[in-house]
C-alpha positions in Angstrom: 91.5 -19.1 -0.7 90.0 -16.0 -2.4 91.5 -17.1 -5.8 89.9 -20.6 -5.4 86.5 -19.0 -4.7 86.8 -16.8 -7.7 87.8 -19.8 -9.8 84.8 -21.7 -8.4 82.5 -18.8 -9.1 83.7 -18.4 -12.7 83.3 -22.1 -13.4 79.8 -22.0 -11.8 78.8 -19.1 -13.9 79.9 -20.8 -17.1 78.0 -24.0 -16.2 74.8 -22.1 -15.4 75.2 -20.1 -18.6 75.5 -23.3 -20.7 72.5 -24.8 -18.9 70.2 -21.8 -19.3 71.7 -20.5 -22.5 72.6 -17.1 -21.0 75.7 -15.1 -21.7 78.2 -15.2 -18.7 78.1 -11.5 -18.1 74.3 -11.3 -18.1 74.1 -14.3 -15.7 76.8 -12.9 -13.4 74.8 -9.6 -13.3 71.7 -11.4 -12.2 73.6 -13.3 -9.5 75.1 -10.1 -8.1 71.6 -8.4 -8.1 70.2 -11.4 -6.2 73.0 -11.2 -3.6 72.4 -7.4 -3.1 68.6 -8.0 -2.7 69.2 -10.7 -0.1 71.5 -8.4 1.9 69.0 -5.6 1.8 66.1 -7.8 2.9 68.2 -9.2 5.7 69.1 -5.8 6.9 65.5 -4.7 6.9 64.5 -7.7 9.0 67.1 -7.0 11.7 66.5 -3.2 12.0 63.7 -1.9 14.3 60.6 -0.8 12.7 59.2 2.7 13.2 55.6 3.0 14.1 53.8 5.6 12.0 51.1 7.3 14.0 49.9 9.6 11.1 48.5 7.7 8.1 46.7 10.0 5.6 45.0 8.1 2.9 43.5 9.4 -0.4 42.2 7.7 -3.5 41.8 9.1 -7.1 39.0 8.1 -9.5 39.4 8.8 -13.3 36.3 9.2 -15.4 35.0 10.6 -18.6 33.9 14.2 -18.2 30.2 14.9 -19.2 29.9 15.9 -22.9 33.2 14.4 -23.9 33.6 11.8 -26.7 36.3 9.4 -25.5 37.8 7.0 -28.0 39.0 4.5 -25.4 42.6 5.3 -25.7 44.8 7.9 -23.8 44.3 10.5 -26.4 40.6 10.4 -26.8 38.0 12.4 -25.0 38.3 14.6 -21.9 39.5 12.8 -18.8 38.8 14.1 -15.3 40.5 13.2 -12.0 38.4 13.4 -8.8 40.0 13.1 -5.4 38.1 11.1 -2.8 37.7 12.2 0.8 40.8 12.1 2.9 40.8 9.2 5.4 42.9 10.2 8.5 44.0 8.2 11.5 44.8 9.1 15.1 45.1 12.7 16.1 43.4 14.1 13.0 46.3 13.9 10.5 46.0 16.5 7.7 48.3 16.1 4.8 50.6 14.1 6.9 50.9 16.7 9.7 49.7 16.0 13.2 47.8 19.2 14.1 46.2 17.9 17.3 48.1 15.7 19.7 46.0 16.4 22.8 46.0 13.5 25.3 44.7 12.8 28.8 45.4 9.9 31.3 43.3 9.3 34.4 44.5 7.3 37.5 43.9 7.1 41.2 46.0 6.4 44.3 44.0 3.1 44.9 42.1 0.7 42.7 39.5 -0.3 45.4 37.9 1.7 48.2 35.0 1.5 50.6 32.6 4.1 52.2 34.6 6.5 54.4 37.8 6.2 52.4 39.6 9.1 50.7 40.6 8.6 47.0 43.0 10.9 45.2 42.5 11.1 41.5 45.2 12.2 39.1 45.0 13.6 35.6 47.9 14.1 33.1 47.1 16.2 30.1 49.7 16.5 27.3 50.1 18.5 24.1 52.1 16.4 21.6 50.9 18.3 18.5 52.5 21.0 16.4 50.5 24.0 17.6 50.0 25.7 21.0 46.7 25.3 22.8 44.1 28.0 23.4 43.7 29.8 26.7 40.8 28.9 29.0 40.7 25.2 28.1 38.6 23.0 30.4 38.9 19.6 32.1 35.5 18.0 33.0 35.4 15.0 35.3 32.1 13.1 35.9 32.4 11.6 39.3 30.8 8.2 40.1 27.7 8.0 42.3 28.5 8.5 46.0 32.0 9.9 45.3 32.2 13.5 46.7 34.8 16.1 45.7 36.7 17.5 48.7 36.5 21.3 48.5 39.8 23.1 47.9 41.7 19.9 47.2 42.6 20.6 43.5 46.3 21.2 42.8 47.7 21.7 39.2 51.0 22.5 37.6 52.5 22.9 34.1 56.1 22.1 33.8 56.6 22.2 37.5 54.9 25.7 37.8 51.8 25.8 39.9 48.6 27.0 38.2 45.3 27.9 39.8 42.2 26.7 37.8 38.7 27.8 38.2 36.7 25.1 40.0 32.9 24.4 39.6 31.0 21.5 41.1 27.5 20.8 39.9 24.9 18.0 40.0 24.5 14.8 41.8 26.5 12.6 41.0 28.9 15.5 41.0 30.4 17.0 37.8 33.7 18.7 38.4 34.7 21.4 35.9 38.2 22.9 35.9 39.0 25.9 33.7 42.7 26.8 33.1 43.6 30.4 32.1 46.8 29.6 30.3 47.0 27.4 27.2 49.0 24.2 26.9 52.0 24.8 24.6 53.7 22.3 22.4 55.4 19.5 24.4 53.9 20.7 27.8 52.3 18.5 30.4 49.6 19.5 32.8 49.4 17.5 36.1 46.2 17.7 38.1 45.2 16.0 41.4 42.2 16.3 43.7 40.7 14.4 46.6 37.3 12.7 47.0 35.5 10.9 49.8 33.1 7.9 49.5 29.8 7.9 51.2 27.4 4.9 51.6 25.6 5.8 48.4 28.7 4.8 46.5 27.7 1.1 46.9 24.9 1.8 44.4 27.3 3.2 41.7 29.6 1.5 39.3 32.7 3.4 40.3 33.4 4.6 36.8 34.2 8.2 36.0 35.4 9.8 32.8 37.5 12.9 32.4 37.4 15.0 29.3 39.8 17.8 28.2 38.6 20.3 25.6 40.6 22.9 23.8 39.4 25.0 20.9 42.7 24.6 19.1 43.6 21.1 19.9 40.2 19.4 20.0 39.3 17.1 22.9 40.3 13.8 24.5 39.0 11.6 27.3 40.0 8.8 29.6 38.1 6.7 32.1 39.0 5.0 35.4 37.1 2.4 37.3 37.2 2.3 41.1 36.1 -1.0 42.7 33.7 -0.2 45.5 33.8 -2.6 48.5 31.1 -2.6 51.2 33.6 -2.5 54.1 31.7 -2.3 57.4 28.5 -1.5 55.5 26.7 -4.1 53.4 24.1 -4.2 50.7 21.5 -4.6 53.5 19.8 -1.9 55.5 17.6 -1.4 58.6 13.9 -0.8 58.9 12.4 0.8 61.9 9.0 2.3 62.9 6.3 2.5 65.5 2.6 1.6 66.0 0.8 4.4 67.9 -2.6 5.8 68.7 -3.4 8.7 66.3 -5.9 10.9 68.0 -6.0 13.7 65.3 -5.7 11.4 62.3 -2.7 13.1 60.7 -0.4 10.0 60.5 2.2 11.5 62.9 2.7 10.7 66.6 2.1 13.8 68.7 2.9 14.3 72.4 0.3 12.4 74.4 -0.4 9.8 71.6 0.8 6.5 73.2 2.6 3.6 71.4 0.9 0.2 71.2 2.9 -2.8 72.5 2.9 -6.3 71.2 1.6 -5.3 67.7 2.7 -7.6 64.9 4.2 -6.5 61.6 4.8 -9.0 58.8 7.6 -8.2 56.2 7.4 -9.2 52.6 10.1 -11.8 53.2 8.0 -13.6 55.8 9.7 -12.1 58.9 7.5 -11.3 61.9 8.3 -8.3 64.1 6.6 -7.4 67.5 6.6 -3.9 68.9 8.1 -3.1 72.3 6.3 -1.5 75.3 6.5 1.9 73.6 5.2 0.6 70.3 8.6 0.8 68.6 10.1 -1.9 66.3 13.2 -2.4 64.2 14.7 -5.0 61.9 18.4 -5.1 60.8 20.0 -6.9 57.8 17.1 -6.3 55.5 18.0 -6.8 51.9 18.0 -3.4 50.1 15.4 -2.5 47.5 11.6 -2.1 47.7 10.4 -3.6 51.0 6.8 -4.0 52.2 5.5 -4.3 55.8 1.9 -5.0 56.8 0.3 -4.5 60.2 -1.6 -7.5 61.6 -4.8 -6.0 62.9 -5.7 -9.2 64.6 -2.8 -8.7 67.0 -4.4 -5.4 68.2 -7.0 -5.9 70.9 -9.5 -2.9 70.9 -7.8 -1.0 68.1 -8.2 -0.7 64.3 -6.5 1.2 61.6 -6.8 5.0 62.0 -8.0 7.0 59.0 -5.4 9.4 57.6 -6.9 12.8 56.7 -3.6 14.1 55.2 -2.2 11.3 53.0 -4.3 8.8 51.2 -1.7 6.1 51.2 -1.7 6.2 55.0 -5.1 4.5 55.0 -3.6 1.2 54.0 -2.5 -1.4 56.6 0.7 -2.0 54.5 3.7 0.3 53.9 6.1 0.4 50.9 9.6 1.8 51.5 12.7 2.1 49.4 15.7 0.7 51.4 19.2 1.7 50.1 22.3 -0.3 50.9 23.4 0.4 54.4 20.5 2.8 54.8 17.5 3.3 57.1 13.8 3.3 56.2 10.9 4.1 58.4 7.3 2.7 58.4 4.8 3.9 61.0 1.3 2.6 61.6 -1.4 4.8 63.1 -4.4 3.1 64.9 -7.4 4.2 66.8 -9.6 2.6 69.5 -12.6 0.6 68.4 -15.9 0.9 70.3 -18.3 -1.8 71.1 -22.0 -1.8 70.2 -23.8 0.9 72.2 -20.6 2.8 73.1 -19.9 6.3 72.1 
């Protein structure tokens, strides 16, 4: 069979040579080259590709140097080559060498939480570069609003060996700063975990926090994590409470011996009507959070009028403006004083 194929190939070569007027040996060489190229391309297509992370890129511009007298050909004038800026890709490649390689990944033990829950955050810091890191590198984590760091909950280890970082908590929302005394060597991984708790104020936040690791030798890297905040037993509503009372010294505060006024009417900005109890107290639950206004209906007070406030100017209005946070409480008090008829002292 092999001899028949050779005979067929030789005949085919002669026919092609007569058709295209090519010598048999030259045509045979072209056919062999085509077969080899086909095999090479097929082999490349079947083998896995290797992703190149480092891609340095540099261009060269050739121009006539000032003062030269070029003739337009290769031998004329003075030619100068100028290298462009080097364009580098991930991890700061310099001449094809990855000199950085610092990375960080942030996760948590749950993707959603509600006020009162405990959330454990985890950070993984790696050095995949070609140089060791500096000592005293830092990890800074900006916590979301209403998410509070649990004191003493940080644990950290490098290659299974426990390390003790310096811990600093500042600001509100809290900023957690961890300082590590030992550098991160080539190929090492730093694992960090710490606990947080959620308070009702977390409902006002977006649940996003970003951790950043900074090393003088390796540069910096950051990663973000979003925690979905659910209201749980709380809601985006709050409670307003207050009192209507007789203010004898006009300071806006109820003192011992200053009685409450029953059956006084307060109108809320949403149209709700509240009536005080026998002690002059009132409350209203499930009020939508935000800026809320309540106004005292003076016509509901027989023999009383709004008391002057000698301490706070805004206390001289018959309306009160409060800021009600989700799940929070807000207070609005109204001070009144007896009215006197004509001829009374």
